[in-house]
DSSP file (Angstrom, degrees, kcal/mol; ACC not computed):
  #  RESIDUE AA STRUCTURE BP1 BP2  ACC     N-H-->O    O-->H-N    N-H-->O    O-->H-N    TCO  KAPPA ALPHA  PHI   PSI    X-CA   Y-CA   Z-CA
    1    1 A M    >         0   0    0      0, 0.0     3,-1.1     0, 0.0     5,-0.3   0.000 360.0 360.0 360.0 121.9    5.8   96.9   91.0
    2    2 A I  T 3   +     0   0    0      1,-0.2     0, 0.0     2,-0.1     0, 0.0  -0.571 360.0  20.1 -80.4 134.3    5.1   95.0   87.8
    3    3 A G  T 3  S+     0   0    0     -2,-0.3    -1,-0.2     3,-0.2     0, 0.0   0.556  85.1 115.3  88.8   9.1    1.4   94.5   86.8
    4    4 A D  S <  S-     0   0    0     -3,-1.1    -2,-0.1     2,-0.2     3,-0.1   0.530  83.4-118.9 -85.5  -4.5    0.1   97.5   89.1
    5    5 A G  S    S+     0   0    0      1,-0.3     2,-0.4    -4,-0.1    -3,-0.1   0.561  77.3 111.6  81.0  10.6   -1.1   99.5   86.0
    6    6 A F        -     0   0    0     -5,-0.3     2,-0.5     2,-0.0    -1,-0.3  -0.909  53.3-152.2-118.9 148.0    1.2  102.4   86.6
    7    7 A V        -     0   0    0     -2,-0.4     2,-0.5    -3,-0.1     0, 0.0  -0.970  10.3-152.8-117.7 128.3    4.2  103.6   84.6
    8    8 A T        -     0   0    0     -2,-0.5    -2,-0.0     0, 0.0     0, 0.0  -0.901  11.2-169.7-104.2 125.9    7.0  105.6   86.3
    9    9 A L        -     0   0    0     -2,-0.5     2,-0.0     3,-0.0    -2,-0.0  -0.923  26.5-108.2-114.3 145.8    9.0  107.9   84.4
   10   10 A P        -     0   0    0      0, 0.0     2,-0.6     0, 0.0    -1,-0.0  -0.354  34.8-113.3 -68.2 146.9   12.1  109.6   85.5
   11   11 A I        -     0   0    0     -2,-0.0     2,-0.3     2,-0.0     0, 0.0  -0.707  30.5-144.9 -82.6 115.8   11.9  113.3   86.2
   12   12 A L        -     0   0    0     -2,-0.6     2,-0.9     1,-0.0     3,-0.1  -0.615   8.1-134.6 -84.5 142.9   13.9  115.3   83.7
   13   13 A D    >>  -     0   0    0     -2,-0.3     4,-1.9     1,-0.2     3,-0.6  -0.832  16.6-167.6 -99.9 108.0   15.7  118.4   84.7
   14   14 A I  H 3> S+     0   0    0     -2,-0.9     4,-2.7     1,-0.3     5,-0.2   0.807  85.0  56.6 -65.5 -35.3   14.8  120.8   81.9
   15   15 A E  H 3> S+     0   0    0      2,-0.2     4,-1.8     1,-0.2    -1,-0.3   0.875 105.9  49.6 -65.8 -36.8   17.5  123.3   83.1
   16   16 A E  H <> S+     0   0    0     -3,-0.6     4,-2.1     2,-0.2    -2,-0.2   0.890 112.6  47.5 -74.1 -41.8   20.2  120.8   82.7
   17   17 A I  H  X S+     0   0    0     -4,-1.9     4,-2.6     1,-0.2    -2,-0.2   0.956 112.4  49.4 -60.0 -49.8   19.0  119.8   79.2
   18   18 A M  H  < S+     0   0    0     -4,-2.7    -2,-0.2     1,-0.2    -1,-0.2   0.844 110.5  50.6 -61.2 -35.3   18.8  123.5   78.2
   19   19 A A  H  < S+     0   0    0     -4,-1.8    -1,-0.2    -5,-0.2    -2,-0.2   0.923 113.1  45.7 -65.3 -46.6   22.4  124.1   79.5
   20   20 A E  H  < S-     0   0    0     -4,-2.1    -2,-0.2    -5,-0.1    -1,-0.2   0.872  95.0-174.8 -67.0 -40.7   23.8  121.2   77.6
   21   21 A G     <  -     0   0    0     -4,-2.6     2,-0.5    -5,-0.2    -2,-0.1   0.018  31.5 -77.6  67.8 177.6   21.9  122.1   74.4
   22   22 A I        -     0   0    0     -4,-0.1     2,-0.9     2,-0.0    -1,-0.1  -0.956  35.1-144.0-116.2 129.1   21.8  120.1   71.2
   23   23 A D        -     0   0    0     -2,-0.5    -2,-0.0     0, 0.0    -3,-0.0  -0.796  23.2-179.6 -91.9 104.5   24.8  120.1   68.9
   24   24 A L        -     0   0    0     -2,-0.9    -2,-0.0     2,-0.0     5,-0.0  -0.820  33.7-107.1-104.0 148.6   23.7  119.9   65.2
   25   25 A P    >>  -     0   0    0      0, 0.0     4,-2.4     0, 0.0     3,-0.8  -0.427  32.9-112.6 -66.5 149.6   26.2  119.9   62.4
   26   26 A P  H 3> S+     0   0    0      0, 0.0     4,-2.5     0, 0.0     5,-0.2   0.839 116.8  54.6 -53.7 -38.2   26.3  123.3   60.4
   27   27 A T  H 3> S+     0   0    0      1,-0.2     4,-1.7     2,-0.2     5,-0.1   0.857 110.8  43.7 -71.3 -29.7   24.8  121.6   57.3
   28   28 A V  H <> S+     0   0    0     -3,-0.8     4,-2.5     2,-0.2    -1,-0.2   0.857 113.2  51.4 -78.5 -35.2   21.8  120.2   59.2
   29   29 A A  H  X S+     0   0    0     -4,-2.4     4,-2.1     2,-0.2    -2,-0.2   0.885 111.1  48.3 -64.2 -38.1   21.2  123.5   61.1
   30   30 A Q  H  X S+     0   0    0     -4,-2.5     4,-2.6    -5,-0.2    -2,-0.2   0.907 110.3  51.1 -71.7 -37.4   21.3  125.4   57.8
   31   31 A S  H  X S+     0   0    0     -4,-1.7     4,-2.8    -5,-0.2     5,-0.2   0.938 111.2  48.0 -60.9 -47.6   18.8  122.9   56.2
   32   32 A M  H  X S+     0   0    0     -4,-2.5     4,-2.2     1,-0.2    -1,-0.2   0.897 112.3  49.6 -68.4 -31.4   16.4  123.3   59.1
   33   33 A L  H  X S+     0   0    0     -4,-2.1     4,-2.8     2,-0.2     5,-0.3   0.937 113.7  46.6 -60.5 -50.5   16.7  127.2   58.9
   34   34 A T  H  X S+     0   0    0     -4,-2.6     4,-2.2     1,-0.2     5,-0.2   0.925 113.4  47.1 -55.3 -49.9   16.0  126.9   55.2
   35   35 A E  H  X S+     0   0    0     -4,-2.8     4,-2.2     2,-0.2    -1,-0.2   0.874 113.5  48.7 -59.6 -43.1   13.1  124.6   55.6
   36   36 A T  H  X S+     0   0    0     -4,-2.2     4,-2.1    -5,-0.2    -2,-0.2   0.915 113.3  45.5 -72.9 -42.8   11.5  126.8   58.4
   37   37 A S  H  X S+     0   0    0     -4,-2.8     4,-2.1     1,-0.2    -2,-0.2   0.877 112.1  52.2 -66.8 -36.5   11.9  130.1   56.5
   38   38 A G  H  X S+     0   0    0     -4,-2.2     4,-3.1    -5,-0.3     5,-0.2   0.915 109.7  50.4 -59.4 -48.4   10.5  128.5   53.3
   39   39 A N  H  X S+     0   0    0     -4,-2.2     4,-2.8    -5,-0.2    -2,-0.2   0.922 109.7  48.8 -61.7 -39.7    7.5  127.2   55.3
   40   40 A I  H  X S+     0   0    0     -4,-2.1     4,-2.0     2,-0.2    -1,-0.2   0.933 113.3  47.6 -66.3 -41.5    6.7  130.6   56.8
   41   41 A Q  H  X S+     0   0    0     -4,-2.1     4,-2.1     2,-0.2    -2,-0.2   0.920 114.0  47.8 -60.6 -45.2    7.0  132.2   53.4
   42   42 A A  H  X S+     0   0    0     -4,-3.1     4,-2.4     1,-0.2    -2,-0.2   0.933 111.1  50.9 -62.3 -43.6    4.7  129.5   51.9
   43   43 A N  H  X S+     0   0    0     -4,-2.8     4,-2.0    -5,-0.2    -1,-0.2   0.907 112.4  46.4 -64.6 -43.1    2.2  129.9   54.7
   44   44 A N  H  X S+     0   0    0     -4,-2.0     4,-2.0     1,-0.2    -1,-0.2   0.823 110.6  52.2 -69.0 -32.0    2.1  133.6   54.2
   45   45 A R  H  X S+     0   0    0     -4,-2.1     4,-2.5     2,-0.2    -2,-0.2   0.896 109.5  49.3 -68.3 -41.2    1.7  133.3   50.5
   46   46 A E  H  X S+     0   0    0     -4,-2.4     4,-2.7     2,-0.2    -2,-0.2   0.868 107.8  54.6 -68.2 -36.2   -1.2  130.9   50.9
   47   47 A G  H  X S+     0   0    0     -4,-2.0     4,-2.3     2,-0.2    -1,-0.2   0.942 108.9  48.7 -65.7 -43.9   -2.9  133.3   53.4
   48   48 A R  H  X S+     0   0    0     -4,-2.0     4,-2.5     1,-0.2    -2,-0.2   0.948 112.7  48.3 -58.9 -49.1   -2.7  136.1   50.7
   49   49 A N  H  X S+     0   0    0     -4,-2.5     4,-2.6     1,-0.2    -1,-0.2   0.903 109.6  50.1 -65.2 -40.7   -4.1  133.8   48.1
   50   50 A T  H  X S+     0   0    0     -4,-2.7     4,-2.7     1,-0.2    -1,-0.2   0.930 112.3  49.6 -58.4 -44.2   -7.0  132.7   50.3
   51   51 A F  H  X S+     0   0    0     -4,-2.3     4,-2.6     2,-0.2    -2,-0.2   0.903 110.7  50.3 -61.7 -40.9   -7.8  136.4   51.1
   52   52 A T  H  X S+     0   0    0     -4,-2.5     4,-2.5    -5,-0.2    -1,-0.2   0.932 111.9  46.4 -66.1 -42.9   -7.6  137.2   47.4
   53   53 A L  H  X S+     0   0    0     -4,-2.6     4,-2.1    -5,-0.2    -2,-0.2   0.917 115.5  46.3 -64.1 -44.2  -10.0  134.3   46.5
   54   54 A A  H  X S+     0   0    0     -4,-2.7     4,-2.0     2,-0.2    -2,-0.2   0.853 112.3  50.3 -62.8 -38.8  -12.5  135.3   49.3
   55   55 A S  H  X S+     0   0    0     -4,-2.6     4,-2.4     2,-0.2     5,-0.2   0.899 112.2  47.5 -69.3 -43.0  -12.3  138.9   48.4
   56   56 A G  H  X S+     0   0    0     -4,-2.5     4,-2.2    -5,-0.2    -2,-0.2   0.906 112.0  50.0 -67.1 -38.6  -13.1  138.1   44.7
   57   57 A A  H  X S+     0   0    0     -4,-2.1     4,-2.2     2,-0.2    -1,-0.2   0.909 111.7  48.9 -62.1 -42.4  -16.0  135.8   45.7
   58   58 A L  H  X S+     0   0    0     -4,-2.0     4,-2.2     1,-0.2    -2,-0.2   0.916 111.5  49.2 -64.1 -44.1  -17.4  138.6   47.9
   59   59 A Q  H  X S+     0   0    0     -4,-2.4     4,-2.3     1,-0.2    -1,-0.2   0.873 110.9  49.5 -69.0 -37.2  -17.1  141.1   45.1
   60   60 A A  H  X S+     0   0    0     -4,-2.2     4,-2.7    -5,-0.2    -1,-0.2   0.925 111.0  50.3 -62.9 -41.9  -18.8  138.7   42.6
   61   61 A G  H  X S+     0   0    0     -4,-2.2     4,-2.0     2,-0.2    -2,-0.2   0.867 111.5  46.9 -72.0 -34.1  -21.6  138.1   45.0
   62   62 A V  H  X S+     0   0    0     -4,-2.2     4,-2.4     2,-0.2    -1,-0.2   0.930 113.7  49.1 -66.2 -47.8  -22.2  141.9   45.7
   63   63 A A  H  X S+     0   0    0     -4,-2.3     4,-0.8     1,-0.2    -2,-0.2   0.937 111.9  47.9 -56.7 -48.4  -22.1  142.6   41.9
   64   64 A K  H  X S+     0   0    0     -4,-2.7     4,-0.6     1,-0.2     3,-0.4   0.893 113.0  49.6 -63.6 -39.3  -24.6  139.7   41.2
   65   65 A T  H  < S+     0   0    0     -4,-2.0     3,-0.4     1,-0.2    -1,-0.2   0.891 114.7  42.5 -67.8 -38.9  -26.9  141.0   44.0
   66   66 A L  H  < S+     0   0    0     -4,-2.4    -1,-0.2     1,-0.2    -2,-0.2   0.504 112.7  54.6 -86.1  -1.1  -26.9  144.6   42.8
   67   67 A N  H  < S+     0   0    0     -4,-0.8     2,-0.3    -3,-0.4    -1,-0.2   0.531  97.6  73.6-108.2  -3.9  -27.2  143.7   39.2
   68   68 A E  S  < S-     0   0    0     -4,-0.6     2,-0.4    -3,-0.4     0, 0.0  -0.820  79.7-119.0-110.5 147.3  -30.3  141.5   39.5
   69   69 A L        -     0   0    0     -2,-0.3    -2,-0.1     4,-0.1    -3,-0.0  -0.674  28.9-140.1 -79.6 132.3  -34.0  142.6   40.1
   70   70 A G     >  -     0   0    0     -2,-0.4     4,-2.6     1,-0.1     5,-0.2  -0.281  33.7 -89.8 -80.2 179.2  -35.4  141.2   43.1
   71   71 A P  H  > S+     0   0    0      0, 0.0     4,-1.6     0, 0.0     5,-0.1   0.852 125.6  49.5 -64.4 -31.8  -39.0  139.9   43.3
   72   72 A V  H  > S+     0   0    0      2,-0.2     4,-1.8     1,-0.2     5,-0.1   0.918 115.7  41.3 -70.5 -44.6  -40.5  143.2   44.3
   73   73 A E  H  > S+     0   0    0      1,-0.2     4,-2.3     2,-0.2     5,-0.2   0.865 113.4  54.3 -70.3 -32.9  -38.8  145.1   41.6
   74   74 A S  H  X S+     0   0    0     -4,-2.6     4,-2.0     1,-0.2    -2,-0.2   0.858 110.7  45.6 -69.3 -34.9  -39.4  142.4   39.0
   75   75 A R  H  X S+     0   0    0     -4,-1.6     4,-2.9    -5,-0.2    -1,-0.2   0.879 110.4  53.8 -76.6 -39.1  -43.1  142.5   39.7
   76   76 A A  H  X S+     0   0    0     -4,-1.8     4,-2.2     2,-0.2     5,-0.2   0.971 114.1  41.6 -56.7 -57.4  -43.3  146.3   39.6
   77   77 A V  H  X S+     0   0    0     -4,-2.3     4,-2.6     1,-0.2     5,-0.2   0.942 114.1  53.1 -57.7 -49.2  -41.6  146.3   36.1
   78   78 A S  H  X S+     0   0    0     -4,-2.0     4,-1.7     1,-0.2    -1,-0.2   0.905 109.9  47.2 -54.8 -48.9  -43.7  143.5   35.0
   79   79 A G  H  X S+     0   0    0     -4,-2.9     4,-0.8     1,-0.2    -1,-0.2   0.882 112.9  49.4 -65.3 -36.7  -46.9  145.3   36.1
   80   80 A V  H  < S+     0   0    0     -4,-2.2     3,-0.5     1,-0.2    -2,-0.2   0.909 111.3  47.3 -62.5 -45.4  -45.9  148.5   34.3
   81   81 A M  H  < S+     0   0    0     -4,-2.6    -1,-0.2     1,-0.2    -2,-0.2   0.809 114.4  48.5 -72.0 -27.7  -45.0  146.8   31.1
   82   82 A A  H  < S+     0   0    0     -4,-1.7    -1,-0.2    -5,-0.2    -2,-0.2   0.555  85.0 102.0 -91.8  -5.8  -48.4  144.8   31.2
   83   83 A T  S  < S-     0   0    0     -4,-0.8     2,-0.1    -3,-0.5    -4,-0.0  -0.628  75.6-126.2 -76.3 117.8  -50.6  147.7   31.9
   84   84 A P        -     0   0    0      0, 0.0     2,-0.7     0, 0.0    -2,-0.1  -0.360  17.7-117.8 -65.8 146.1  -52.3  148.8   28.7
   85   85 A V        -     0   0    0     -2,-0.1     2,-0.2     1,-0.0     0, 0.0  -0.709  34.6-140.7 -84.7 120.3  -52.0  152.4   27.6
   86   86 A A        -     0   0    0     -2,-0.7     3,-0.1     1,-0.1    -1,-0.0  -0.507  13.9-113.0 -80.5 147.3  -55.6  153.8   27.6
   87   87 A S        -     0   0    0     -2,-0.2    -1,-0.1     1,-0.2     2,-0.0  -0.354  49.8 -78.0 -71.3 162.1  -56.8  156.1   25.1
   88   88 A P        -     0   0    0      0, 0.0     2,-0.3     0, 0.0    -1,-0.2  -0.311  49.9-133.9 -58.2 142.0  -57.7  159.6   26.1
   89   89 A T        -     0   0    0     -3,-0.1     2,-0.4     2,-0.0    -3,-0.0  -0.697  14.9-156.0 -98.9 150.9  -60.9  159.9   27.9
   90   90 A T        -     0   0    0     -2,-0.3     2,-0.5     2,-0.0     0, 0.0  -0.930  10.5-134.7-119.9 149.6  -63.6  162.5   27.2
   91   91 A Q        -     0   0    0     -2,-0.4     2,-0.5     0, 0.0    -2,-0.0  -0.902  12.3-150.6-108.0 136.8  -66.3  163.8   29.5
   92   92 A Q        -     0   0    0     -2,-0.5     2,-0.1     2,-0.0    -2,-0.0  -0.872  17.8-131.6 -98.7 124.5  -69.9  164.3   28.2
   93   93 A G              0   0    0     -2,-0.5    -1,-0.0     1,-0.1     0, 0.0  -0.447 360.0 360.0 -77.6 151.2  -71.8  166.9   29.8
   94   94 A G              0   0    0     -2,-0.1    -1,-0.1     0, 0.0    -2,-0.0   0.513 360.0 360.0-116.7 360.0  -75.2  166.0   31.0
């Protein structure tokens, strides 16, 4: 019925479609195979590159953290360096 707001699609028999298959020319099939395998290799390479970058960033962050003095250590070192060295004391008997 036109204008009722519904679209009716024919039911496809997937088994019939699968049995018939799709016939590709050998050159097209080879091109698709080459493209697919190239994409898989590129994806794997990008994954390795991403891991390498992330690992390097993590290592740099750890090295930076372990190489710097934090506020507590910094104040302790500053306090030791700022403390004047006192001369020896003597006791006087009384």
